[in-house]
C-alpha positions in Angstrom: -1.4 139.3 5.8 0.0 142.7 6.6 2.7 144.2 4.4 4.5 147.5 4.3 6.4 148.6 1.2 9.2 151.0 1.8 9.2 154.2 -0.1 12.3 155.5 -1.9 13.3 157.9 0.8 11.4 156.5 3.7 13.1 155.7 7.0 12.8 152.4 8.7 11.2 154.1 11.8 8.2 155.4 9.8 7.8 152.1 8.0 7.8 150.3 11.3 5.2 152.8 12.7 3.0 152.2 9.6 3.3 148.4 10.1 2.4 148.6 13.8 -0.7 150.7 12.9 -1.8 148.2 10.2 -1.4 145.3 12.6 -3.4 147.0 15.3 -6.2 147.9 12.8 -6.3 144.4 11.5 -6.7 143.0 15.0 -3.9 140.5 14.7 -2.5 140.9 18.2 -5.9 140.8 19.8 -6.7 137.6 17.9 -3.5 136.0 19.0 -4.2 136.9 22.6 -7.7 135.5 22.3 -6.5 132.2 21.0 -3.6 131.6 23.3 -3.7 128.5 25.5 -4.0 129.9 29.0 -6.0 132.9 30.0 -5.6 134.4 33.5 -8.7 135.2 35.5 -8.0 138.9 35.2 -7.7 138.7 31.4 -10.9 136.7 31.3 -12.8 139.3 33.4 -11.5 142.1 31.2 -12.4 140.3 28.0 -15.9 139.6 29.3 -16.4 143.2 30.4 -15.3 144.4 26.9 -17.7 142.1 25.1 -20.6 143.1 27.5 -19.9 146.7 26.8 -20.0 146.1 23.1 -23.2 144.2 23.4 -24.8 147.0 25.4 -23.7 149.5 22.8 -25.2 147.5 20.0 -28.7 147.4 21.6 
């Protein structure tokens, strides 16, 4: 679970920026998109292309 603790003189904008960065690093949004019920054909092609690229890079 991602948490952001506000500093004493920290603005909400910077805290929100840190939160968004932590969420993207943790891969939460990508995981949600992967597990959603319906995937359009375009999204399916993009996902398969990315996984193929990753597999090629690992070899």
